[in-house]
C-alpha positions as CSV (number, residue, x, y, z in Angstrom):
1,M,-16.0,5.5,17.6
2,T,-14.3,5.8,14.1
3,L,-10.9,4.3,13.5
4,Q,-8.2,7.0,13.3
5,V,-5.3,4.7,12.6
6,I,-5.2,1.5,10.5
7,G,-2.2,-0.8,10.7
8,A,-1.5,-2.6,7.4
9,G,1.6,-4.5,8.4
10,F,1.8,-8.3,8.9
11,G,2.4,-9.8,12.3
12,R,6.0,-9.9,13.6
13,T,6.7,-6.4,12.3
14,G,6.4,-4.8,15.7
15,T,2.6,-4.6,15.8
16,L,2.2,-5.2,19.5
17,S,4.8,-2.5,20.3
18,L,2.9,-0.2,17.9
19,K,-0.3,-1.0,19.7
20,L,1.2,0.1,23.0
21,A,2.7,3.2,21.4
22,L,-0.5,4.3,19.8
23,E,-2.4,3.9,23.1
24,Q,0.3,6.0,24.8
25,I,-0.1,8.9,22.4
26,G,-3.9,9.1,22.4
27,F,-5.0,6.6,19.8
28,G,-6.2,3.9,22.1
29,P,-7.6,1.6,22.7
30,C,-6.0,-0.1,19.8
31,Y,-7.3,-3.4,18.5
32,H,-4.8,-6.3,18.0
33,M,-4.8,-10.1,18.0
34,M,-4.5,-9.8,21.8
35,E,-8.1,-8.5,21.8
36,V,-9.3,-11.6,20.0
37,F,-7.6,-13.7,22.7
38,R,-9.5,-12.0,25.5
39,T,-12.8,-11.1,23.9
40,P,-15.3,-14.1,23.6
41,G,-17.1,-14.1,20.3
42,H,-14.6,-12.0,18.3
43,A,-12.7,-14.9,16.7
44,E,-16.0,-16.3,15.4
45,V,-16.9,-13.0,13.9
46,W,-13.6,-12.6,12.1
47,Q,-13.8,-16.1,10.8
48,K,-17.3,-15.5,9.4
49,I,-16.1,-12.3,7.7
50,A,-13.2,-14.1,6.2
51,L,-15.6,-16.7,4.8
52,G,-17.8,-14.1,3.2
53,E,-20.2,-12.7,5.7
54,K,-20.8,-8.9,5.5
55,P,-18.9,-7.2,8.3
56,D,-20.3,-4.7,10.7
57,W,-17.1,-2.7,11.4
58,N,-18.8,-0.2,13.7
59,S,-19.9,-3.0,16.0
60,L,-16.6,-4.9,15.8
61,F,-14.4,-1.9,16.5
62,S,-16.8,-0.2,19.0
63,G,-14.7,1.8,21.4
64,Y,-11.5,1.5,19.5
65,R,-9.5,4.3,17.9
66,A,-7.0,2.2,16.0
67,T,-6.3,-1.4,14.9
68,V,-3.1,-3.2,14.0
69,D,-1.9,-6.8,13.3
70,W,-3.9,-9.8,12.1
71,P,-6.8,-10.4,11.8
72,S,-7.7,-6.8,10.8
73,T,-4.6,-6.3,8.6
74,Y,-6.0,-9.0,6.2
75,F,-8.9,-6.6,5.6
76,W,-6.8,-3.4,5.2
77,R,-8.5,-2.4,1.9
78,E,-12.0,-2.7,3.4
79,L,-11.1,-0.8,6.5
80,V,-9.3,1.9,4.6
81,A,-12.4,2.4,2.4
82,A,-14.7,2.3,5.4
83,H,-12.7,4.9,7.3
84,P,-11.6,7.5,4.7
85,K,-10.1,9.9,7.2
86,A,-8.0,7.3,9.0
87,K,-4.2,7.3,8.6
88,V,-2.4,4.1,7.6
89,V,0.7,2.7,9.2
90,L,2.6,-0.1,7.3
91,T,5.0,-1.7,9.7
92,E,7.8,-3.6,7.9
93,R,11.2,-4.9,8.8
94,D,14.1,-6.6,7.0
95,P,12.6,-9.6,5.2
96,A,15.2,-12.1,6.4
97,S,14.8,-11.2,10.0
98,W,11.0,-11.0,9.6
99,Y,10.9,-14.5,8.2
100,K,13.2,-15.9,10.9
101,S,10.8,-14.5,13.6
102,M,7.7,-15.7,11.7
103,S,9.1,-19.2,11.3
104,Q,9.7,-19.5,15.0
105,T,6.4,-18.1,16.1
106,I,3.3,-17.6,14.0
107,L,4.2,-20.1,11.3
108,A,5.1,-22.7,13.9
109,A,1.7,-22.2,15.5
110,M,0.0,-22.5,12.2
111,Q,1.8,-25.7,11.4
112,R,0.8,-27.2,14.7
113,G,-2.8,-26.7,13.8
114,V,-5.9,-26.4,16.0
115,D,-5.5,-28.1,19.4
116,T,-8.4,-30.5,19.3
117,G,-8.0,-31.1,23.0
118,Q,-8.2,-27.4,23.9
119,E,-10.8,-27.0,26.6
120,N,-11.0,-23.2,26.4
121,P,-13.6,-22.4,23.8
122,V,-12.2,-18.9,23.3
123,A,-8.7,-20.2,22.7
124,R,-9.9,-22.9,20.3
125,A,-12.0,-20.4,18.3
126,Q,-9.0,-18.1,18.0
127,Q,-6.9,-21.0,16.7
128,E,-9.5,-21.9,14.1
129,M,-9.9,-18.2,13.0
130,A,-6.1,-17.9,12.6
131,Q,-6.0,-21.0,10.5
132,V,-8.5,-19.5,8.1
133,I,-7.1,-15.9,7.9
134,V,-3.4,-16.4,8.3
135,N,-2.8,-19.9,7.2
136,E,-5.3,-20.3,4.4
137,K,-6.2,-16.8,3.2
138,T,-2.8,-15.1,3.6
139,F,-0.3,-17.8,2.9
140,G,-2.3,-20.5,1.1
141,R,-1.1,-23.2,3.5
142,R,2.5,-22.8,2.2
143,F,5.3,-22.1,4.6
144,D,8.4,-22.4,2.5
145,E,10.6,-19.4,2.8
146,A,10.5,-18.3,-0.8
147,H,6.7,-18.3,-0.9
148,V,6.2,-16.6,2.5
149,L,8.7,-13.9,1.6
150,D,7.0,-13.4,-1.7
151,V,3.6,-12.9,0.0
152,Y,5.2,-10.5,2.4
153,R,6.9,-8.4,-0.2
154,R,3.8,-8.3,-2.5
155,H,1.6,-7.2,0.3
156,N,3.9,-4.4,1.3
157,E,4.3,-3.2,-2.3
158,T,0.5,-3.3,-2.8
159,V,-0.2,-1.1,0.3
160,K,2.5,1.4,-0.8
161,R,1.0,1.5,-4.3
162,E,-2.6,1.9,-3.3
163,I,-2.5,4.2,-0.3
164,P,-1.8,7.9,-1.1
165,A,1.5,9.0,0.3
166,E,0.0,11.7,2.5
167,R,-2.1,9.1,4.2
168,L,0.6,6.4,4.6
169,L,3.5,6.0,7.0
170,V,6.0,3.1,6.2
171,Y,7.4,2.4,9.6
172,D,10.0,0.3,11.4
173,G,9.7,0.2,15.2
174,P,13.4,1.0,15.8
175,Q,12.8,4.4,14.2
176,G,11.1,5.3,17.5
177,W,8.6,8.0,18.3
178,E,9.6,10.8,16.0
179,P,8.3,9.7,12.6
180,L,5.1,8.2,14.1
181,C,4.3,11.3,16.2
182,R,5.0,13.6,13.3
183,F,2.8,11.6,11.0
184,L,-0.1,11.6,13.5
185,G,0.4,15.2,14.6
186,V,1.1,14.6,18.3
187,A,3.9,15.4,20.7
188,V,6.8,13.0,21.2
189,P,6.5,11.4,24.7
190,K,9.5,11.5,27.1
191,E,9.2,7.8,27.8
192,P,11.1,5.2,25.7
193,F,9.3,3.7,22.7
194,P,7.6,0.4,23.8
195,K,9.4,-2.8,22.9
196,T,7.6,-6.1,23.6
197,N,6.6,-9.5,22.2
198,S,10.0,-10.9,21.4
199,T,10.3,-14.3,19.7
200,E,11.0,-15.8,23.1
201,E,8.0,-14.1,24.7
202,F,5.7,-15.3,21.9
203,R,6.9,-18.8,22.1
204,V,6.4,-19.0,25.9
205,R,2.9,-17.5,25.6
206,A,2.0,-19.9,22.7
207,N,3.6,-22.9,24.4
208,L,5.8,-23.5,21.3
């Protein structure tokens, strides 16, 4: 199955809510870091790709119509090139509120490092992969606010510059269904737009 929607936004920009929304309007299943958590072997594959191994996107995304969030967002250029008909959604939010959320969730997990006492091999592999893709490759092992925000802004600017306007939606979750559905050419659901994975929910799940 060919990807129809590629999410280019960093984590903590509403990517899990977008995953649920895309699945609700016919673009599911949608890949997300949550899939890495529950799919043995995927973390190892992503880590090998990050370290230079040639990817087999068809195999990795077999059965998926869309992908959002890390780890796939790190490879947005490669995925956009491999799926020339896919639409691209760049989720973004106010930089200050994004950094606050990041610092309390993903960056806190990165700074904690890999749990060497972790007995679950799937969980440990996911932690190791995240250290490579998010910590090292994306942020260069630097978590000071100025640097992290600079990486965030430069990433968003690059996506906007490189993706043709007709293929790109710059999107903030609170905008709701209308711009997303118009962009993808589907009807607006009657149900409320999904809202999930708050800072508190993340911290409980990650035991932070």
